[in-house]
VEXDREN-2710 file (C-alpha; in Angstrom, 1 decimal):
% VEXDREN-2710
k/r/px/py/pz
1/MET/-16.2/290.3/334.5
2/ASP/-17.1/287.7/332.0
3/SER/-14.9/286.1/329.3
4/SER/-15.6/288.7/326.7
5/THR/-13.6/291.3/328.7
6/ILE/-16.5/293.8/328.5
7/GLY/-17.6/293.3/332.1
8/TYR/-20.6/294.2/334.1
9/GLY/-19.7/297.7/335.0
10/ASP/-18.4/297.0/338.5
11/LEU/-14.8/297.3/337.4
12/VAL/-14.2/300.3/335.1
13/LEU/-10.9/301.3/333.5
14/PRO/-9.7/304.9/333.9
15/ARG/-11.0/307.2/331.1
16/PRO/-7.9/307.2/328.8
17/TRP/-7.9/303.3/328.9
18/ARG/-11.7/302.7/328.3
19/LEU/-11.2/301.8/324.6
20/LEU/-8.9/298.9/325.6
21/GLY/-11.7/296.6/326.7
22/PRO/-13.7/296.5/323.4
23/VAL/-10.4/296.4/321.3
24/GLU/-9.2/293.4/323.4
25/GLY/-12.6/291.7/322.9
26/LEU/-12.5/292.3/319.1
27/THR/-8.9/291.0/319.0
28/GLY/-9.9/287.8/320.8
29/ILE/-12.7/287.2/318.3
30/LEU/-10.4/287.8/315.4
31/MET/-7.7/285.5/316.8
32/CYS/-10.4/282.8/317.3
33/GLY/-11.4/283.1/313.7
34/LEU/-7.8/283.0/312.5
35/SER/-7.0/279.9/314.6
36/THR/-10.2/278.2/313.3
37/GLY/-9.3/279.0/309.7
38/LEU/-5.7/277.7/310.1
39/PHE/-7.0/274.5/311.7
40/VAL/-9.5/273.9/308.9
41/ALA/-6.8/274.5/306.3
42/LEU/-4.4/272.1/308.0
43/LEU/-7.1/269.5/308.4
44/GLY/-8.0/269.8/304.7
45/ARG/-4.4/269.2/303.7
46/VAL/-4.1/266.2/306.0
47/ILE/-7.4/264.6/304.9
48/GLY/-6.9/265.7/301.2
49/GLY/-3.5/264.1/301.1
50/LYS/-4.8/260.8/302.4
51/VAL/-7.9/260.7/300.1
52/GLY/-6.0/261.9/297.0
53/ASP/-3.4/259.1/297.1
54/ASP/-4.7/256.7/294.4
55/PRO/-2.5/253.8/293.5
56/ASP/-3.7/253.9/289.9
END
């Protein structure tokens, strides 16, 4: 199996559980996007706070 949890076909879930693999892969992609978005927002606040502090 590779990191996307889809696999190569050598390990197959039982029939009622076969939808779990693609759903888990999609959830992983969404969580990666959410983590990236939160990181960029936090970074923008940190950098924006330092740049926006004018003594004038």
